MIMI-6601 format. One record per residue (C-alpha): x, y, z; residue in one letter. Coordinates in steps of 0.1 Angstrom, whole numbers, plus 5000, padded with zeros to 4 digits. Example, Ala and Ser with C-alpha at 12.3 -4.5 7.8 and 13.67 -1.06 7.14 Angstrom:
<nodes>
512349555078a;513749895071s;
</nodes>
This chain:
<nodes>
809755078404m;810354818375s;813654678356i;813154638322p;813754258312i;817154318292k;818654498320l;818254248348r;819653998326s;822354178321g;822854228357l;822653878363l;825453778339i;827454078351i;827453928388a;827553588375s;830853678363i;832053848389f;831553568412l;833053308395i;836053528388s;836153558426f;835853198434h;838453158407s;840853408429n;839953228458v;840752928446q;844453028434a;845053178466q;844152838483d;846152648456t;849152898461t;848752888500a;848652488500t;851852498475a;853752758496s;852952558528t;854152238513s;857252358502a;858052508537l;856952128551n;859251948524v;862352218539e;861652198575m;861151768571v;864751748551a;866352008577a;865151758605g;866151478583e;869951638588l;869451728623l;867951398635f;870851168614k;873451378629n;872651408667n;869451148670c;870250858650l;873250688670v;870650638700c;866950628684h;865450498653d;861750598642i;860250248637h;862650008662s;864450018699q;867750068698k;869750228729v;866650488732g;862750398727p;861150388685a;860050778683l;857050678658a;854050888672n;855651008700v;854051328687y;850651168699e;852050998735r;853751348744r;852751728732s;854751918713v;855952138742e;856851828763w;858651678737i;860752028728k;861552028767a;863151688768f;865251748739i;866552048756a;867451908786n;865751598800s;867551598830q;865451908844k;861951728828v;862751418849i;863851628880q;860351768874s;858851458888g;857251428855d;855851068854e;856050988817y;859851108819a;860950898851v;859450598839a;861450618809l;864350668827y;864150388847k;862950138818q;866250248804y;868650178834n;868750528846n;870450658815t;870051018806l;869551148769m;871851438757t;870751778760s;870651958724f;871052318720d;868752328692f;866752668683s;862952628686d;862752578645e;865552318646e;862852118672k;860152178653m;862152018621a;863051718637v;859651648647i;858251748611e;860751468602y;859451198630i;856051298615k;856951188578s;858350888590e;855850748612t;853350818584i;855650648557k;855950368581g;858750088585p;860950058555p;859849748536v;862449508524a;863349508489v;862949138470a;865549048450a;864749018416a;864148668407s;866348518383p;865948298354a;863647948364a;866047638376g;869047918370v;870748078406t;872248398405p;875848198415q;874947968384q;874548228359e;877848398372s;879448058367i;877848018332l;879548328318s;882648238330k;883147878315t;880748028283t;884248308282l;887048008292v;885247778263v;885548028234l;889148148243l;890047748243i;888147728207i;889848018196l;893547878209l;892247558193l;891947718158v;895047948155l;897247638166i;895047468138m;896247738117i;899847728121l;900047348119v;898547438087v;900947648077l;903747478087f;902747148068i;902247398038l;905747518038v;907047198043s;905747018016v;906547327993l;910047328005t;910546977998r;908747007959y;911347297955l;914547067964q;913546817939q;913347067912k;917047067893a;916047407875s;916647607905l;919347907900s;922147887927p;920348177944e;916948007945d;918547677958q;920547877989e;917148017997v;915747677996v;917947448013f;918947708040q;918647598079r;917347778102f;920047868129q;918748028160i;922448158173g;923048358140h;920048558147y;920548598187i;924348738176r;922648988151s;922649338155p;919249378152g;918349138178f;920449288199i;919249618198w;915949518199i;916249308235v;918449598246t;915649898238f;913049648257i;915249608288f;916349978290t;912350068287a;911049848318l;914049988336v;913350328328i;909350288338k;909750098371t;912250358382v;909550618372i;907050388385d;908850378419g;909250808421l;905750878412f;904650598442g;906750768466i;904650908496g;901850728479v;900250488512q;896850328490q;895550028506n;897650158539y;895449968572a;897450038600p;896649848632t;894850018658q;895149978695p;891349928702i;889849698670a;887349958661f;885349858631s;883650108606h;880849848597k;879749758626v;879250158634h;878850338601a;877450038587g;875649818610d;874450088634f;874250368606k;876050618629i;877050988611d;880451008601c;880251368615n;878951228652y;882351098660c;884751308639h;883351648652t;885851878634g;884351788595v;882052078594r;883952368618v;887752328605s;890152198585k;890851858603s;888051648607a;890051548639n;890051188657i;886951108683p;888151138720s;887550878746v;884551098758n;882851058721i;882950698726c;881950678761l;878850878751n;877350528734c;879150238752h;878750378787s;874950398781s;875150028762i;876249848793l;874049978812k;871149868791i;872049598785t;873049518820g;876349358814a;878549318840t;881749328824t;882749478788a;884349298759s;888149348759t;888449588733e;886049818750i;887549798782q;890949968765k;888350238769i;887250258800f;891050188812a;891850508790a;889550698807k;890750598844e;894150678833s;893151018818n;895150928788t;894050968749p;893750648724i;896950678705q;895350628669w;897350548645v;896850818614r;895650658578v;894950928557h;898351138557n;898851398534l;902251618531p;902951928547d;903152148517l;899252038508a;896452218518y;893252058525f;890152228545n;887251938550h;885052198564a;884852368525q;884652068508h;881851898534f;880352268537n;880052428504v;880952168479g;878751928494g;881351648489i;880351298508t;882651098530c;883250838507q;884251008477t;887751058493c;888050778519h;885950488499g;882950318515a;883650318549v;880550198558e;882049838548t;885249828564m;886449618596t;889749748593v;889850128578l;892350148548k;893350438527q;891150378495d;892250698471a;895750738463n;895451128474l;898151198450t;898151588431m;896551428401g;893851268420w;892851578433c;892951798402i;891251538386d;888551578406c;888751948405h;888751928370r;885051718364k;883551858399t;880452068389e;880252388410i;876452388427k;875352748419v;872652798442d;873953098463n;874753448450g;877953418454y;878353248422y;875853438401d;877953678383r;880853388378l;877953138365s;876953448344e;880453508329l;881053148321h;877853088303s;878853348279k;882253178272t;881052808276s;878152568272k;879452338295k;878452318332p;880752538353m;883352328373v;886252338403v;889052418375e;887252738359d;886852968394i;890452888402g;890752548415g;893852468395l;895952808410e;898952648425c;898352878458s;894652718465k;896852388476c;900052488483h;901552728509y;
</nodes>
């Protein structure tokens, strides 16, 4: 049976439309799946970066050797399961007789890697981060912006300062010239008036009067002004002194061991939380124990092959042998009446260490950077925006948006209530 031409054309058109629609849907599904996979991968890399920097960066770098080997392309040299096993318990892998693990152990002077109790997802996140950094390649040094031809940055700074000084000198000279001209004018007018015979007695008294400094010093007005200024300065000094009680800004005590944050946190980029382990889980960030120091320094001696440590490092080993803690001097002190929780600010608020402690990674001798006064804390609560990234803040954010167009800050959720910080 033959199908009419018009009917066949209609069926072909319908079939074409169906195929195009089906192909578009498949492409859309593929795009959605790709986007979801990409988003998932980004989250894994971000989680892996956090785990790596908090746990691995002390001994490992991606593209260069530190205490341990560089990790670029490690997933090509070893299987994923081998990497997971080594992260969980390197000693067990070595004792199993694995040739690669044994060779690595001997290459680094029989130094064992710390075992990490990571979940399978966390291990995969670390591996994904290593892959991501391997693909990016080693960081490229950014060349400093070239200054104007023939002028170095230092010269440019000197020129700007010199220009400012010259302008100030010119303004001062102009002011002196104006005063000289005024003095000359007053002198000429005074002489002219003194030579006139038609002046009244009152005018003569004004023209022929002499400046007597003693008369002005003994006048009630001058005495009142001096007394007021002196009293105001004394009161201000007393108030400043009272407000300064307990404030230890720039306090930098001498420590029993000359520990340099610049070397550890700056040069070697050791994460603050590696040593101050309590910052995520407790009120106090805690001062590191001798064991934390020896996690690195005992391995460094083995790797470098040094027979003796420096004088300062020997103090750490002496503390271990005598089983006595190092008597570090506390730098940042809050009064007992004030409550501050590191875990709350770090985990929930997302506050970085530098916000309160300053650029610690640049300090050879640690000092108290901020004044840590009540006003300083209140000012922070008034300016710091709340990260509305979980269901807890949904209702608060909704209520706040009805009454204000400004972002929700800590003050808006009771951050200035007395009981928040005072027992």
